C-alpha positions in Angstrom: -23.3 20.1 -16.3 -21.8 18.1 -13.5 -24.7 15.6 -13.9 -23.8 15.1 -17.6 -20.2 14.3 -16.7 -21.1 11.8 -14.0 -23.7 10.1 -16.3 -20.9 9.4 -18.9 -18.4 8.3 -16.3 -18.0 4.5 -16.4 -17.4 4.3 -12.7 -20.9 5.5 -11.9 -22.0 1.9 -12.3 -20.2 1.1 -9.1 -21.9 3.9 -7.0 -24.6 1.7 -5.6 -25.4 -1.9 -4.7 -28.2 -3.8 -6.5 -30.7 -2.5 -4.0 -29.6 1.1 -4.4 -27.7 1.3 -1.2 -24.5 3.5 -1.6 -21.2 1.6 -1.4 -19.0 3.5 1.0 -16.1 0.9 1.3 -14.5 -0.8 -1.6 -11.0 -2.2 -2.4 -10.6 -1.7 -6.1 -8.0 -2.6 -8.6 -7.4 -1.3 -12.2 -5.1 -3.5 -14.3 -3.8 -2.9 -17.8 -0.6 -3.3 -19.8 1.8 -0.4 -19.8 0.6 2.7 -21.6 -3.1 1.7 -21.8 -4.4 4.3 -19.3 -4.4 3.1 -15.7 -3.6 6.6 -14.3 -6.1 8.3 -16.6 -8.8 5.9 -15.4 -7.9 6.5 -11.7 -8.3 10.2 -12.5 -11.8 9.4 -13.9 -12.6 7.5 -10.6 -11.5 10.6 -8.7 -13.5 13.0 -10.9 -16.7 10.9 -10.3 -16.4 11.6 -6.6 -15.2 15.2 -7.0 -18.1 16.1 -9.2 -20.4 15.0 -6.4 -18.8 17.3 -3.9 -16.8 14.6 -2.2 -13.2 14.8 -1.1 -10.5 12.7 -2.7 -6.8 11.9 -1.9 -4.6 10.9 -4.8 -1.4 9.1 -3.7 1.3 9.3 -6.4 4.3 6.9 -6.1 7.5 8.1 -7.7 5.8 10.9 -9.6 5.9 14.6 -9.0 3.1 16.7 -7.7 3.2 18.8 -10.9 2.9 15.7 -13.2 0.0 14.4 -11.2 -1.8 17.7 -11.4 -1.2 17.7 -15.2 -3.0 14.4 -15.5 -6.1 16.0 -14.0 -5.7 19.2 -16.1 -5.4 17.2 -19.4 -8.2 14.7 -18.7 -10.6 17.5 -17.7 -9.7 19.6 -20.7 -10.4 16.7 -23.0 -13.7 16.0 -21.3 -14.9 19.6 -21.5 -13.9 19.8 -25.2 -15.8 16.6 -26.0 -18.9 17.5 -24.0 -18.7 21.2 -25.0 -19.2 22.4 -21.4 -19.7 26.0 -20.5 -18.1 27.4 -17.4 -15.6 24.5 -17.4 -12.9 26.6 -15.6 -15.3 27.5 -12.8 -16.3 23.9 -12.3 -12.7 22.7 -12.3 -11.6 25.2 -9.8 -14.5 24.3 -7.6 -14.0 20.6 -7.5 -10.2 20.7 -7.2 -10.6 22.3 -3.8 -11.7 18.8 -2.7 -8.6 17.0 -4.1 -5.5 16.4 -2.1 -2.3 15.0 -3.8 0.3 13.1 -1.7 3.6 12.0 -3.2 5.9 9.2 -1.9 9.0 7.5 -3.0 8.2 3.8 -3.5 11.2 2.9 -1.4 9.8 4.7 1.6 6.1 4.1 1.1 4.1 1.8 3.4 0.4 1.5 4.4 1.4 2.6 7.9 3.0 5.8 6.7 0.0 6.5 4.5 -2.3 6.0 7.4 -0.3 8.4 9.6 -0.5 11.1 7.0 -4.2 10.6 6.4 -5.0 10.6 10.1 -3.0 13.9 10.4 -5.1 15.3 7.6 -8.4 14.3 9.0 -7.5 15.4 12.6 -7.1 19.0 11.3 -10.8 19.0 10.7 -11.1 20.3 7.2 -10.5 17.2 5.0 -12.2 13.8 5.2 -11.7 11.8 2.0 -14.2 9.3 0.8 -12.0 8.0 -2.0 -8.3 7.1 -2.1 -6.3 6.6 -5.3 -2.9 4.8 -5.0 -1.1 5.1 -8.4 2.0 3.3 -9.6 2.5 1.1 -6.5 4.0 -1.7 -8.5 6.7 -3.1 -6.1 4.3 -4.6 -3.5 1.0 -4.9 -5.4 1.2 -8.7 -5.1 2.2 -8.7 -1.4 -0.7 -10.1 0.6 0.2 -8.4 3.9 0.4 -5.0 2.2 -3.0 -5.4 0.6 -4.4 -6.6 3.9 -3.0 -3.5 5.6 -4.6 -1.3 3.0 -7.9 -3.1 3.5 -7.7 -2.3 7.2 -7.1 1.3 6.4 -10.2 1.2 4.2 -12.3 -0.2 7.0 -10.9 2.1 9.7 -11.4 5.3 7.6 -14.6 4.2 5.7 -12.9 4.7 2.3 -13.0 3.5 -1.3 -9.4 2.6 -2.1 -8.3 2.1 -5.7 -4.9 0.8 -6.9 -3.4 0.3 -10.3 -1.2 -2.6 -11.5 0.6 -3.5 -14.7 -0.2 -6.8 -16.4 2.4 -8.3 -18.7 1.9 -10.0 -22.1 4.4 -12.7 -21.4 2.9 -13.7 -18.0 -0.2 -15.9 -18.5 -0.9 -16.7 -14.9 -4.5 -15.8 -13.8 -6.6 -16.5 -10.8 -9.8 -18.6 -10.8 -11.8 -15.5 -11.3 -9.6 -14.4 -14.2 -7.4 -11.8 -12.4 -4.0 -11.6 -14.2 -0.6 -11.7 -12.6 0.9 -10.1 -10.6 -2.4 -9.9 -8.6 -3.7 -13.4 -9.2 -2.7 -14.6 -5.7 -4.3 -11.6 -3.9 -7.5 -11.2 -5.9 -9.6 -12.3 -3.0 -8.6 -9.2 -1.1 -10.1 -6.9 -3.8 -13.9 -6.3 -4.0 -13.7 -5.0 -7.6 -11.2 -5.7 -10.4 -11.2 -3.8 -13.7 -9.2 -4.8 -16.7 -8.4 -2.2 -19.4 -7.5 -3.4 -22.9 -6.8 -1.5 -26.1 -9.2 -2.1 -28.9 -8.1 -2.8 -32.5 -6.6 0.1 -34.4 -9.9 0.2 -36.4 -12.1 0.6 -33.3 -9.8 3.2 -31.7 -11.0 2.8 -28.2 -10.4 1.2 -24.8 -12.4 -1.8 -23.5 -13.3 -1.8 -19.8 -14.0 -5.3 -18.4 -15.4 -5.7 -14.9 -13.8 -9.1 -14.2 -14.8 -9.1 -10.6 -17.3 -7.2 -8.3 -18.3 -8.7 -5.0 -20.4 -5.7 -3.9 -23.3 -6.4 -6.4 -22.9 -3.1 -8.1 -22.3 -4.5 -11.6 -22.4 -7.9 -13.3 -19.1 -9.6 -13.6 -18.0 -9.7 -17.2 -19.8 -6.5 -18.2 -17.7 -4.7 -20.9 -17.9 -1.0 -21.7 -16.2 0.9 -24.6 -14.4 4.0 -23.6 -13.1 7.0 -25.5 -9.3 6.8 -25.3 -8.8 10.6 -24.7 -11.5 11.2 -22.1 -12.1 7.7 -20.7 -15.8 8.4 -20.8 -18.3 5.8 -22.1 -18.5 6.0 -25.9 -21.9 6.7 -27.4 -23.4 4.6 -30.0 
């Protein structure tokens, strides 16, 4: 059952390089306009690791622990309903033991404070994350020094780090590789950039566009169609 879920998870395409070697470090960015599903997609990235028995830290900025948990509850319920999974509750309880949620106020958050908390966690000897989600960090997403500090954290702790950012309809600035503002001037610091866009009302889906991937996992420009409730790859 876990294998079925990972096969339909769009992020599985980024698990390996072209030669099949696992990618242990990645600086990833998910961009979309407000309300399209950035948090839901970050949850799917986390679930892809959790279903493989790996440990994940989800950093939530200006959002309560309970609301973040609810994102996982709702997404997993939608997935199990769509896939008609048996023993879904047992699977969920099992994988959530490997998820840690940290909450910060944006005004007090910094890469240094995050590194301190992560190092404290790892030093206790029972939790070593392979994947780090940083959700709703909008204030400094275009700050080059901040992103460089997060890359250093990625390298020091051998992590995959994923951030989310809001793109705006009235801001047409883009980088040479097609990364929209406000991240157009720091796109070189990201290994992978994903753009989520709502399909037409008739199609009723979400388009996932890999607009950048320097690891060789997936071809730049590859587009997938996602179910808007589960964020799994649509069949057919």
